[in-house]
C-alpha positions as CSV (number, residue, x, y, z in Angstrom):
1,M,-30.8,-36.5,69.8
2,K,-33.4,-34.0,68.9
3,K,-30.7,-31.3,68.4
4,N,-28.9,-33.6,65.9
5,K,-32.1,-34.0,63.9
6,V,-32.6,-30.3,63.7
7,I,-29.0,-29.6,62.6
8,L,-29.1,-32.4,60.0
9,S,-32.4,-31.1,58.6
10,L,-31.0,-27.6,58.3
11,I,-27.8,-28.6,56.5
12,P,-29.4,-29.2,53.0
13,F,-31.1,-25.7,53.3
14,L,-27.8,-24.0,54.1
15,I,-26.1,-25.8,51.2
16,L,-28.9,-24.8,48.7
17,A,-28.9,-21.2,50.0
18,G,-25.1,-21.0,49.4
19,C,-25.5,-22.3,45.8
20,A,-28.4,-19.9,45.1
21,T,-26.5,-16.7,45.9
22,P,-24.4,-15.2,43.2
23,P,-20.6,-14.9,43.7
24,P,-19.2,-11.5,44.7
25,V,-18.4,-9.2,41.8
26,L,-14.7,-8.2,41.7
27,H,-13.4,-5.0,40.2
28,A,-9.8,-4.4,39.3
29,T,-8.1,-1.8,41.5
30,R,-5.4,-1.1,38.9
31,A,-5.1,-1.5,35.1
32,L,-2.9,-4.2,33.9
33,I,-1.7,-2.1,30.9
34,D,-1.5,1.7,31.3
35,E,-2.5,2.4,27.7
36,P,-3.1,0.2,24.6
37,I,-0.1,-0.8,22.6
38,K,-0.3,0.8,19.2
39,S,1.8,-0.2,16.2
40,T,3.7,2.7,14.7
41,D,5.1,3.2,11.2
42,T,8.6,2.7,12.5
43,S,7.7,-0.9,13.3
44,A,6.6,-1.6,9.7
45,L,8.7,-4.1,7.9
46,P,10.7,-3.0,4.9
47,K,9.1,-3.6,1.5
48,H,11.3,-6.6,0.7
49,L,10.3,-8.4,3.9
50,S,6.6,-7.5,3.5
51,E,6.6,-9.1,0.1
52,I,8.1,-12.3,1.6
53,F,5.6,-12.3,4.5
54,E,2.8,-11.8,1.9
55,S,3.8,-14.5,-0.5
56,Q,5.6,-17.2,1.5
57,T,4.0,-19.9,3.6
58,Q,4.7,-21.6,7.0
59,G,8.2,-23.0,7.2
60,Y,9.9,-20.5,5.0
61,T,13.3,-19.5,6.3
62,G,15.1,-16.4,5.3
63,Q,17.7,-13.9,6.5
64,Y,17.7,-10.1,6.8
65,N,20.2,-7.8,8.6
66,N,22.0,-10.8,10.2
67,I,18.7,-12.1,11.6
68,E,17.4,-15.5,10.6
69,F,13.6,-15.7,10.5
70,T,11.2,-18.6,10.0
71,L,7.6,-18.1,9.2
72,G,5.1,-19.9,11.4
73,K,1.3,-20.4,11.3
74,Q,-1.0,-17.8,9.9
75,Y,-3.9,-16.8,12.1
76,T,-6.4,-14.0,12.6
77,S,-5.8,-11.9,15.7
78,A,-8.5,-10.8,18.2
79,L,-8.5,-7.4,16.4
80,G,-9.3,-9.1,13.1
81,E,-5.8,-8.6,11.6
82,S,-4.1,-11.2,9.5
83,C,-1.0,-12.4,11.5
84,K,1.8,-14.8,11.2
85,V,4.0,-16.3,13.9
86,V,7.7,-15.4,13.3
87,Y,10.7,-17.1,14.9
88,L,13.7,-14.8,15.1
89,K,17.3,-15.7,15.8
90,K,20.6,-13.9,15.4
91,S,22.6,-15.6,12.6
92,D,25.9,-15.4,14.4
93,Q,24.7,-17.0,17.7
94,L,23.4,-20.4,18.7
95,A,20.8,-18.6,20.8
96,K,17.3,-19.9,21.2
97,Q,14.8,-18.6,18.8
98,E,12.5,-15.8,19.9
99,R,8.8,-16.2,19.0
100,R,7.1,-13.0,17.8
101,A,4.1,-12.1,15.8
102,A,3.8,-10.1,12.6
103,C,0.4,-8.6,11.6
104,K,-1.0,-6.6,8.8
105,N,-2.1,-3.2,10.1
106,A,-4.9,-1.0,8.8
107,N,-2.5,0.3,6.0
108,Q,-1.9,-3.3,4.9
109,Q,1.7,-3.1,6.1
110,W,3.3,-6.0,7.9
111,V,4.5,-4.9,11.4
112,I,6.2,-6.9,14.1
113,T,3.8,-6.5,17.0
114,P,5.3,-5.3,20.3
115,Q,5.6,-7.7,23.2
116,V,3.1,-7.1,26.0
117,I,5.8,-8.1,28.4
118,E,9.3,-7.2,27.2
119,N,12.0,-9.7,27.9
120,K,15.2,-7.7,28.5
121,N,17.3,-10.7,27.4
122,N,15.7,-11.1,24.0
123,Q,15.6,-7.9,22.0
124,I,15.9,-9.3,18.5
125,S,14.5,-7.2,15.7
126,F,15.0,-6.6,12.0
127,G,16.3,-3.1,12.7
128,A,13.4,-1.7,10.7
């Protein structure tokens, strides 16, 4: 009986001691991305498309190089760039739309941002 009282009186102290200690600090053993993804001038949209991206609002649908595109919401990226969601679909197919992002780079050019994870089945681009 006396042992039970001792054990029961120690349980709150053990719980409080567990809550008072910080969790272990974890460090990544490998980088998720080898190097940062950088936009290149080759990914810049043609002038005609850049003007459309600049002037048109959400919901605008257009076509370029047999690619249908629909402009989505405008937002500010974590890098502080002005971006728009773009839905791409090949005109001659009933395929599902691919969601991409287009952002203004430091040169004020609209570029389709590269995917962090490339999907081998969806490689739709404007051919720019």
